[in-house]
N, C-alpha and C positions, 0 to 999 in steps of 0.2 A: 621545887624550882630546879634543883640539880638534875632531876630526872628529865624534865622538859629540855634542858640544855643538852643533855646527853642524846636525847632523841633527835633533836635538831642537828646535832653534830653528826650523828649516824646517817641521817637523811642526806646531809650535804656530801658526806663521804661517798655514800652509795650513788648519789646523782653524779658526782664528779667521776667516780670510777666507771659508771655505766656509759655516760655520754662522752666522757673524756676518751674512753677506748673507742667509741664509735667515731669520734672526731678524728682520732689518730688513724683509724682504719680508712676513713673517708679521704684523708689527706694522702695516705699511701696509694689508694686507688686512683686518686687524681694525678699524682706524680707518675705512677707507673702507666696509667692510661694515656697521659700526654706523650710519654716516650713511645708507647706502642703505636699511637696514632701517627707520630712522626715517621716511624719505621714503615708502617703500612702505606703511608703516602708515597714513600720512595719505592716500595715494592709495586704499587699500582702504577706509578709513573713509568717504571722500567718495563712492566708488563705491557702497557699500552704502546711503548716504544718498540718492543719486540713484535707485537701483533700488528704493527704499522697502522695504528689508529690515526685517523685524520688529524693533522697538526692543529686544525681549528678547534677540534673537540677536546683536546687534551686539557687545556686550562679549565674549561667548563666542567668536565667530568671530575677533575681533581678537586675543584671547589665543592661540587655536590657531595663527593665522598667524604671530604674533610668535615663539612657541616653535619652530615649524618653520623659520623663517628663521634664528633664532639657532643651531639645531642644524646647519643647513647651513653657516653661517659657521664654526662651531667645527670641523667636519670639514675645511673648506678650510684653516684655519689649521694644524691638526695635520698635515695632509698636506704642507703647505709645509715644516714643520719636519723632514720625513723620517721620520715615524713610520709604521710599516707599518699600513695600514688594517685588515687582517684582525685583527691583534692589538688594535688600537684598538676595533674593533667588538665583539670578544669581551669586552674590559674593560667597555665600555659596557653590554653585555648582562648581565654578571654584576652590575654595579653597579645596573642597573635592577631585576633580580630581588631583590637585597637591599633596595633602597629600597621596592619594591612590598610585600614582606613586612612591612617596618617601618611602612609607611603604609597599612595596609589600610583604616582608617577614612577617610582622605583619598581613597583610590581609590573607596570606596563613595559618598562625597560627589560625586566627579567623575562617576561613573556616574549618580547621581541628577540631577546638573545636565544631563547629556546627555538623560536621559529627560524631564525637565521641559521642556527646550527643544524636544524632538521632539513630545511629546504636547500641550504647551501647555495645561495645566489653568488657568493664569493668565498674564497678561502684565503688563508694566510699566504702572503706573497703575491696576490693579485693586485693589479692597479685598477682602482675604481674611482668613479665620480658620483657623489651623492650629496644632497643638501647644500649645493654650492661649493663643495670641497672636493679635492682630488688628492690621491696619494696611494701608496702601497700599503696593503693591509698588514699590520705588524702583529696585533693580538686581537682576538675576539674574546672579550670577557663576558661575564654574566650580564652586566648592566650596560656596557659600552663597547665600542669597537675603536681600536687605536690605529690611526693612519700615520705613516711617515711620508712627508712630502719630498720632492726632489732636492729642495734646499735645506733638508734636515729639520723641518719643523714637525712637531708632534700634534696631531689633531685627535680629539676625543669626540666621537659621535655617539649619542645615546641610542641604544638599540631599539627602543620603542618607535620613535619616528623613522629610524633607518629601515625597520622591517616593513613599513607601510609606504615608503616613498620610492621614487624611480631611482634605480641604481644602474649605472653604466659600467659594465665590466669589460676592460680592454684585454684581459688575459685569458679569456675562455677559448677563443679561436686561435689556431696556430699561425694564421696569416692575417695581414691587414692590407688595406688599400691606401696607397699614398696618392693624394690629389695635389697637383701642382698647377698653379694658374700663372700663365705668362702673358703679360700685356705688351703688345707691340703696336707700332704705328700701322695705319691702314695702307701706307705706301709700300710696305714690304710685300714680297712674294710669299703668299701663304704656303705654297708647296715647298719652297726652300726652307721656311721656318720649321715645317713639319719634318722635313728630311733631317735637319740638324738635331731636332729633339729625338728623332728615331735613332740616330747614331749615338747620342748620349745614352739612351736606354740600352742599346746593344752592347755598349762598352762596360756596363756595370753588371757584374755577375750576381749581385744581390736581387736583381729584378727577376721575378718568376715569369715563365712563359705561359703558364696557365693559372688563372685566366689571362687571356692575351692583353697586352697593353693597348690603351686607346688614346688617340690624340685627336681631339675634336674642338671645333670652334663653338664656344658657349656664349659669346657676346660679340655683337658688331655695333659699335657706336660711331659717332661722326669722325672721331680721330683715333679710335682705339679698337683693336681686335684682341679679344681674350681667348687664348688657346688653353684649353684644359687638358692636362696630361694625367691619365689615371693608370697607375702601375701597381702591381701586387708584390709583396715581399714577406719574408718571415717576420713574425712579431718582434723579435729582438733587433731586426735591422731597420725598423721604421724610422726612427729619428735620424740615424746616421745617413740613411738614403735620402730623406727629405732635405736635410741641410746640404749634403754634397751635390744633389741635383740642382738646387737653386744656385749654388756658387758656380758650378761648372757651366750652367746655362748662361749666366751673366758673361763669363769669360768667352764662351763660344759665340754669343751674339755680338760681342765687341769685335772679335777676330773676323767675323764675316759681315760686318757693317749692317747688322740688323738694327734698324732705327726703332727707338722707343717712342711712345706717344709723348707729344709736347703739349703741356697744359695750355688752355686758353688764357690769355691775359687781357684784363680790362685796364685801359689807360684813361685816367681822369683828366679831362681838359680843363685848363684854368680859365677858358673863355666861355662864359655862360653856363658853366657846370656841365657841359656836354660830355658824354661817355663815348669812347670808341673802342672797338675790339681789335687787337693786333694779333695776328697769327704768324709765327716765324715760317719762312718758306724753306 
């Protein structure tokens, strides 16, 4: 009986020494490996910054490198614990298949992220419209793209649908066309109105001469003439020019007595429910 107890004690001690040492070494590998991964991530980030890697790609590449390094560290730790790598890889493969089936939507977003970063329909800093939303691209992550709106809202667009939908990018071309619609009364002299608009265009240095500005009549109704003014400017000047031209046009039309269209009014008579139309002279 005493011999059996001694044998069991010796087995426990040997087991504790053997696997205890393996566990300690595995923990050391895990701690040191985590520190090394952190340092490597900083080195990789600085290297991409020095090499001028596209800003849209940096978060994505950082994430990929980080995942790969952690998988490698996990394999080293498990191997140190004495787990057979063939069995471990088989378990990882089965788990990966199950997770893949359960996360089909997320995998679609991942594939969309890869496609966006490869084709580059937009970059960080571009203003885009997609899926009924508009904003400046803030971050392109693996699974989603983050937009910042003009009123400081944050919008998260999943990359899967985003990669397969229509995207309008306002930041690709260096110039944009500003189209202004001026509605005036038919009683005005069209030549005079065109001349006033032409003077407004010539007074603003933001208007580009190529392509040449165009002032055309796009609609002629019973009481209204619509004059469309199409001018080109640098992309950064678009909204400022659009707002200023509208405001200055209003002031100019008032100064030169350019009449605006007067809406038709219907007057309901109290006698017999008859209707009559009154037009101011």
